N, C-alpha and C positions, 0 to 999 in steps of 0.2 A: 261286092264287085269280088271277094273274095271268093265265092263258091264258081265264080267262071275261070279263076287261077285253079282250083283245087277240084274243081268239081261235083260239089257236094251240090245236093239241092232241100231243099227247107221241105219240113215237114210239120204241121203242125199237131205237134202230138208231146205233153210235157215230157216223158220219157221215152227216147229215141235208142233202140238197136240197132247193128248194123256189122254182123260176123263180130267180130271180140271188142271193137268200140260200142259202146254205153254214153249216151249223155245227157240232160236236165236241162230245162228250160226254164230257169226262175229259182225261189229261195222255196218256195213249199215244194217244186216239183225235184230239188234236191231232195228231199227228205221222201221223196216216191222210189227216189234213185237208189236209194239206202235200203230202203225196204224192199223194191226189185234186185239189187247184188244180194240182200241178204238171202232170197228166195234160190236167185239162182245158183247159189255155193252150197245153201244147208238145205235146200228142196224148200218148194212152196207152200208144204205145212208151218213151215218154220217163217217164211216170208208173211204169211196169214198170221201167224200166233204174235207176232212183232206188231201190224198193224191193227189188230186186237187188242192187246196190251198197249197202245197209245193213241186207244179209240183214234186212229187217223182217220179223218172224214172228206180234207178240200177234194183228191179225186185219187180213192186209195186203188193200187195195184191190186187190191185183193178183193176188191167188191163192196169192204165198208163195213163188215157184216158187226152188227150189234150183238153182247152178250146174248141177248136176249134169243138170236135167232142163227148160234152158233153151234156150230155140231158138240159134240159131249168129246168126239175127240181132240177137236180143237180147244177148248176151257180146258182140257186134262192137260195136257199141250205149254198150254199160256201160264197154271198155277205150274208147272214141277216147274220151269225155266226163271219163273217169279221167285223162287224158295231160295 
């Protein structure tokens, strides 16, 4: 009903971005929102590094790279942030 009043439209996405507005649907999607925001604020490499360091995989915004498949640059970024 509220979508009729405010012009919102349903998107079947865990993290949704529309201009300056970003929202998520559900608890684990909130983690994805945080990772996505980190990437927006600090750069995609930082978002990917956070995701890798958490070993986050339900629906990873940066592809869910495992350490064995991560680039050396991404591994170095994670190591430097965890010191």
